[in-house]
C-alpha positions, 0 to 999 in steps of 0.5 A: 114678095120679096119687098113685103118680106122686107119691110119686116126685115128692119130692126131699130138702128144703132145711132151713127151719130152721137148727136141724135135724140137720146130719146129714140132709143128707148121708146117702152113708154111710147103709145105701141105701134099700130098694126097697119104700119103708118103711126098717127100723128097724135104720137109723139114727132120723132122727125120733122122733114121742110123746105124752105121754097114757098109758093110765092116769095117773101121778098118785097115785091111777091112776084113769082116762086122764091124761098122763105127762110124766115117761114121755115126759121120760124116753123123750125123754132115753133117745132122745137120749142113744142117738142123739147126736152124730145127734140125730134130729127130735123131734115132740113133741104134748104139752101145755104142762107136758109141754114144760116137764118135758121141758126141765127134765129136760135141764137138769138132766142132767149134760151139758155146755152144747153138748150140752144146746143140741143136745138142745133144739133138736132139740125141735118141739112141736106144742102140744095140750090132749090127746094121743094115746097110740098114735102108730105107728098114725095114720101111718106113714113111707116114703121115695121110694128113689130121691130119698131123701125121707122123708115121713108117710102118715096112715091116714084113717079111723083114731080120727075124731072124737077130733081125733087127725087133726087134729094131724097137720098139725101134726106134718108142719108141724114134720117138713117144716122138717127135710126129712121131708115129708107125702105121700099118704094110706093111703086108707080102702080102698072094701071098707070100709063107708062108715059108717066102719067101721074095724079093726085091720089098717089102721093103721100098726103092723100095716105093717113092713119086713124088710130086702132092701126086704120090706113086711110087713103082717098078716092081722087084719081084713082078710079077703080084701082082703090082697092089695089093702091090701098093694099101697097100703101098699107101691106100689113092692114085688113081690108076692113080696116082700110078706110075708103074716103071721097076726096074726088070733089077736092081740087087736090084730092087728099085726106088731109086737107079734111082730116086729123086725129090730135091728142086729147089729153083729158082722156086716158090712153087709147081713148086719147084723141080726137079726129077734126074735120073741116066744116062750113057749117061751123064756119057759118056759125062762127060768122054768125056769132061775130058779124061784125069782126072783119072776115080777113085780116092777115096782121102776121103775114111776111114781107114788107108791106103795110097791113092793108097793103098785104091784105089787099095783095091777097084778095088780089092774088088769091082766086078764092078771097076775089070771088068772094069779094065779087060775090059780096059786092054783088050781093050788097048792090042787089040790096041798094038796087037803086044804087047811082052808079056814077063816078063819083060813087064808091060802090058803082067806082067798085063796080067797074074797077073789080070787072076790069080788075079781077076778070083780067086777073090783074095782081100786082103787089102795088094794086089797091081796092080803095074803089071798093074796099075787098079788105073791109068786108065783114063775117056778116057780109060773108054769111050773107053770101053763104045763106043767099048765093045760090050757087055759094050756098049749095056748093058749101052745103053739099061739101057739109053733107060730104063731111057729116058722112065722113064723120059717120064713117070716122065715127063708127070706125072708132067706135068698132075699134075702142067700143069703151072709148067715146071719141069726139070728132072736132069740127074746124071751120072752113069756107070753100069754092071751086065750081057750080054744083051738078044739076042731075035729073029730078032736080038733084045736085052734085058737086064738081069734080076735083074743084073745091079748095079752102078760101081761108087757109085750112085748119085741118091742115095742121101738125102735131107736135106733141102736145102742140097743134101748129095750124096755119094761120086762119085769117079770121079772128072768130075761127082763131078763137075757136081753134085755139079754144078747141085744142086748149080744152083738151089740154093742149097747146096752139100755135099759129104760123103764116102759110098764106103765101109759102102754102095756101096760094099754091092750093096745099098748107102746112101739112102739105109742106111739111112731113113729120115723122112719129115713134111708137113702140113696137108691139109686145114691147114691155112698159 
């Protein structure tokens, strides 16, 4: 009980630092705080936390883990540009060389000296020798609805022993200077084994919010304890407003992999939002509309590579693209059974090359796929696999059924909360891999548990920065055109950033690797 009371003793702090964004002191023009205590991401952004530790380094050899100062600098600049003049507090658990890169990027921009100074003033470094990729997972932001006090709660038990938890006090020491406090931990729940066993369902990426005071929590690894954990993550939310969604089929199992709340500036408050959902069906529609375009081309990547080298490397390194290439090749061979497999034939060489290369999991940066050019695979080639390969087709169809059920949940809850609004659900293109559907008696199939991953960077795993959506670069032109058009028709600016090596190869994406804190005005506050 003492900890619940603690939640309501917060009041908005006076800033301890004169360089803090002044707009955070007066939130009278912001939307009202939700009763759930978790602010939806269509609200103004008060803070951004991002590190510099990419899953794969941005060096020329791309071997092992390493920093990506250039990624962090690009994301910080895009965030500041999107939010100016109401800048967020940008907290950076990064190495000193990364901080130098970020400052140099700002100072080298074409903005006025006053704007550059504002950008630099809002940066707050938490020095580390090695950063951490997944900033969303070990902490979650909350708000006291009555006072408007923002605060971060640490997810205890997460990544213990790796020094990650040691960074949290430094982060909150900096955010607290600008009125974002630290709150009670999201504690290691009593039903988790005493040996420190931890699971994906308890992480921050699985805790999200919809407008209207709705708290969203996925089911992954929560077994029979979803209700108990939802009370801890959403303590001020009535049980009827805690939305339980099935995330058990995902490899990581977080809600931010398949859904996102965004603004809709074409509608008045409180109807001014949409909900984006991952959709294999939409992916197939877009592939069918542009069948001759190259499926995956990574023009915006980092590192000292040519476009072909980068594309080949990613097809070789990332399991989803490697599997897709094999499926396309086998599908083409099936269509041409009389094709000889002599050493002088490109298709025949492709068979032996891919069996040797993919199945032995060789993923060297200098390897190419000249024997079978995976990088030349078209949207039409992929569509044929999605339609013709029984396992791939059934797998994505079952996921689409899951997403249709989620759509019904979201639409029903939003209709209940906003009966006078027409809330739109946006289907964002996403194709999945990870397992073979499980056959049950009677010819019924089910998704295998804990295996689903996106082939290309996941568009719902994005971040909202006021009127801008920063999305993972999808690597597919048809997808990108559609995503951009959906946001622009809602009065939003679409920005993209290459996340393939930073996060996608590590089974996460942009939202997973950042932490955005969104602000509101206290309930009952005058306009």
